[in-house]
VOPAGU-2260 file (C-alpha; in pm, 1 decimal, decimal comma):
REM VOPAGU-2260
SITE   aa  ch    i         X         Y         Z
SITE  MET   A    0    1268,4   -5082,4   12375,4
SITE  SER   A    1     920,8   -4987,3   12267,2
SITE  VAL   A    2     747,7   -4767,0   12019,7
SITE  ILE   A    3     616,2   -4560,1   12309,4
SITE  PHE   A    4     959,5   -4387,5   12319,5
SITE  PRO   A    5     959,6   -4248,6   11964,5
SITE  MET   A    6     597,4   -4172,6   12009,0
SITE  GLY   A    7     653,2   -3986,8   12332,7
SITE  LEU   A    8     953,8   -3795,8   12194,4
SITE  LEU   A    9     749,5   -3679,1   11901,6
SITE  ALA   A   10     475,2   -3565,8   12126,2
SITE  ILE   A   11     721,7   -3371,8   12356,6
SITE  PHE   A   12     881,9   -3210,5   12041,9
SITE  THR   A   13     525,9   -3104,0   11918,7
SITE  LEU   A   14     443,9   -2952,6   12260,6
SITE  LEU   A   15     787,2   -2780,2   12281,3
SITE  TYR   A   16     743,0   -2640,3   11930,6
SITE  SER   A   17     428,9   -2472,2   12055,6
SITE  SER   A   18     658,7   -2232,3   12246,5
SITE  VAL   A   19     806,3   -2134,9   11904,2
SITE  LEU   A   20     456,9   -2060,8   11782,0
SITE  ILE   A   21     359,2   -1855,9   12084,3
SITE  THR   A   22     690,0   -1665,6   12075,9
SITE  GLY   A   23     639,8   -1580,1   11703,8
SITE  ARG   A   24     281,4   -1455,2   11769,1
SITE  LYS   A   25     402,6   -1245,4   12057,5
SITE  ARG   A   26     680,3   -1097,7   11851,6
SITE  ALA   A   27     427,9   -1023,3   11572,0
SITE  VAL   A   28     198,1    -836,6   11814,2
SITE  ASP   A   29     476,6    -660,3   12003,1
SITE  SER   A   30     640,1    -532,3   11687,5
SITE  GLY   A   31     310,4    -416,2   11546,6
SITE  ASP   A   32     323,6    -649,9   11250,2
SITE  ILE   A   33     -21,6    -781,0   11348,8
SITE  LYS   A   34    -304,5    -655,4   11567,5
SITE  PRO   A   35    -403,9    -864,2   11865,6
SITE  SER   A   36    -751,8    -878,6   11732,1
SITE  TYR   A   37    -636,5   -1096,5   11445,6
SITE  PHE   A   38    -622,7   -1387,7   11684,8
SITE  LYS   A   39    -991,8   -1357,4   11765,0
SITE  GLU   A   40   -1110,3   -1482,0   11431,4
SITE  TYR   A   41    -802,0   -1524,9   11211,8
SITE  ASN   A   42    -921,5   -1307,1   10927,9
SITE  ASN   A   43    -886,6    -964,8   10766,2
SITE  ASP   A   44    -518,6    -944,7   10832,2
SITE  THR   A   45    -210,1   -1108,9   10682,9
SITE  PRO   A   46      34,6   -1227,1   10936,7
SITE  PRO   A   47     407,4   -1180,6   10882,9
SITE  GLY   A   48     597,7   -1459,0   10697,0
SITE  TYR   A   49     778,5   -1589,1   11003,4
SITE  MET   A   50     455,9   -1625,1   11186,7
SITE  GLN   A   51     285,6   -1804,5   10887,8
SITE  LYS   A   52     586,2   -2036,9   10861,6
SITE  ALA   A   53     568,0   -2125,1   11233,2
SITE  THR   A   54     193,6   -2174,9   11219,8
SITE  ARG   A   55     217,6   -2401,1   10908,9
SITE  HIS   A   56     482,5   -2613,3   11062,4
SITE  TRP   A   57     277,7   -2649,5   11393,5
SITE  SER   A   58     -17,5   -2761,9   11183,3
SITE  ASN   A   59     203,8   -3013,5   11004,4
SITE  LEU   A   60     277,2   -3172,0   11342,4
SITE  TYR   A   61     -89,9   -3263,9   11363,8
SITE  GLU   A   62    -127,1   -3419,4   11024,2
SITE  VAL   A   63      86,9   -3723,7   10933,5
SITE  PRO   A   64     207,2   -3772,0   11286,0
SITE  VAL   A   65    -148,5   -3847,8   11389,6
SITE  LEU   A   66    -127,8   -4150,8   11172,9
SITE  PHE   A   67     203,4   -4246,0   11344,5
SITE  TYR   A   68      44,1   -4207,2   11697,3
SITE  ALA   A   69    -255,0   -4418,4   11583,0
SITE  VAL   A   70     -43,1   -4711,8   11446,5
SITE  CYS   A   71     185,3   -4702,5   11756,8
SITE  ALA   A   72    -119,8   -4713,5   11986,3
SITE  ALA   A   73    -256,9   -5011,0   11790,3
SITE  ILE   A   74      82,9   -5183,8   11802,5
SITE  LEU   A   75      94,1   -5131,9   12178,2
SITE  ALA   A   76    -278,3   -5232,3   12236,2
SITE  LEU   A   77    -232,8   -5550,0   12033,8
SITE  GLY   A   78      89,7   -5638,2   12200,7
SITE  LEU   A   79     273,2   -5648,8   11865,9
SITE  ASP   A   80     564,1   -5407,9   11969,6
SITE  ASP   A   81     896,3   -5544,9   11847,2
SITE  ILE   A   82    1235,7   -5417,1   11744,0
SITE  ILE   A   83    1137,2   -5363,7   11379,4
SITE  PHE   A   84     856,5   -5134,4   11477,0
SITE  VAL   A   85    1078,6   -4955,6   11726,1
SITE  TYR   A   86    1336,8   -4894,2   11446,0
SITE  MET   A   87    1057,5   -4777,8   11216,8
SITE  GLY   A   88     925,1   -4546,4   11500,7
SITE  TYR   A   89    1268,2   -4389,3   11549,9
SITE  SER   A   90    1316,0   -4353,3   11172,7
SITE  PHE   A   91     991,9   -4163,8   11147,1
SITE  LEU   A   92    1089,8   -3945,5   11445,1
SITE  GLY   A   93    1414,8   -3867,3   11276,8
SITE  PHE   A   94    1256,1   -3773,6   10946,6
SITE  ARG   A   95    1007,3   -3550,0   11132,4
SITE  LEU   A   96    1300,9   -3378,4   11310,2
SITE  VAL   A   97    1490,8   -3318,3   10993,9
SITE  GLN   A   98    1176,1   -3198,1   10816,7
SITE  ALA   A   99    1122,4   -2951,6   11112,8
SITE  PHE   A  100    1481,7   -2829,1   11075,1
SITE  ILE   A  101    1441,1   -2783,0   10701,0
SITE  HIS   A  102    1096,2   -2621,3   10722,1
SITE  THR   A  103    1199,7   -2375,2   10991,1
SITE  THR   A  104    1538,8   -2271,9   10855,7
SITE  TYR   A  105    1640,2   -2274,5   10490,8
SITE  ASN   A  106    1308,5   -2427,8   10372,7
SITE  ASN   A  107    1416,7   -2594,3   10049,5
SITE  ILE   A  108    1096,7   -2745,6    9925,8
SITE  TYR   A  109    1276,2   -3025,6    9744,2
SITE  HIS   A  110    1464,6   -3137,5   10042,6
SITE  ARG   A  111    1146,8   -3102,4   10260,5
SITE  LEU   A  112     949,2   -3311,0   10014,5
SITE  LEU   A  113    1205,7   -3589,3   10003,3
SITE  ILE   A  114    1219,1   -3606,7   10391,1
SITE  PHE   A  115     841,4   -3585,7   10420,2
SITE  SER   A  116     804,7   -3867,1   10165,6
SITE  CYS   A  117    1047,1   -4082,2   10352,8
SITE  GLY   A  118     845,0   -4030,6   10669,9
SITE  LEU   A  119     529,3   -4104,9   10490,2
SITE  VAL   A  120     663,6   -4433,5   10356,0
SITE  ILE   A  121     762,6   -4531,1   10712,6
SITE  VAL   A  122     418,8   -4471,1   10849,4
SITE  LEU   A  123     262,2   -4649,8   10553,4
SITE  SER   A  124     496,0   -4947,0   10610,8
SITE  MET   A  125     413,9   -4950,9   10977,0
SITE  TRP   A  126      39,0   -4971,0   10895,9
SITE  ILE   A  127      94,2   -5243,3   10626,9
SITE  ARG   A  128     311,7   -5452,3   10855,2
SITE  LEU   A  129      68,0   -5415,4   11138,9
SITE  LEU   A  130    -225,8   -5528,3   10915,0
SITE  LEU   A  131     -30,1   -5825,3   10800,9
SITE  MET   A  132      37,3   -5925,3   11164,0
SITE  VAL   A  133    -316,8   -5924,8   11289,0
């Protein structure tokens, strides 16, 4: 087992979620909810809510997960990969997937915040543990 697996699975999820974003944008243009010209400069128009939600969630996948990718890369580069880091990695992946479900479905901000916070604590713990090991 290695942290490369939860890291890779999150990367795959992020790339697959891009299809949701593309589908939402196509739907918005096809239905006339937004003009294609909106995508040239992303101004002077308000996209429909479903498109905004998909875009915000996609952006979220490039925020805290970047810190996860970085700590995993450091763990691998330093040869410090162990079962504890692997479990932490899978825990972070699980929290991100649950957060994605909440954010893209019923979107209860309290549930989302709780799950986000848990994931954040995991990544922080990974960084602290890594720094204590080097």
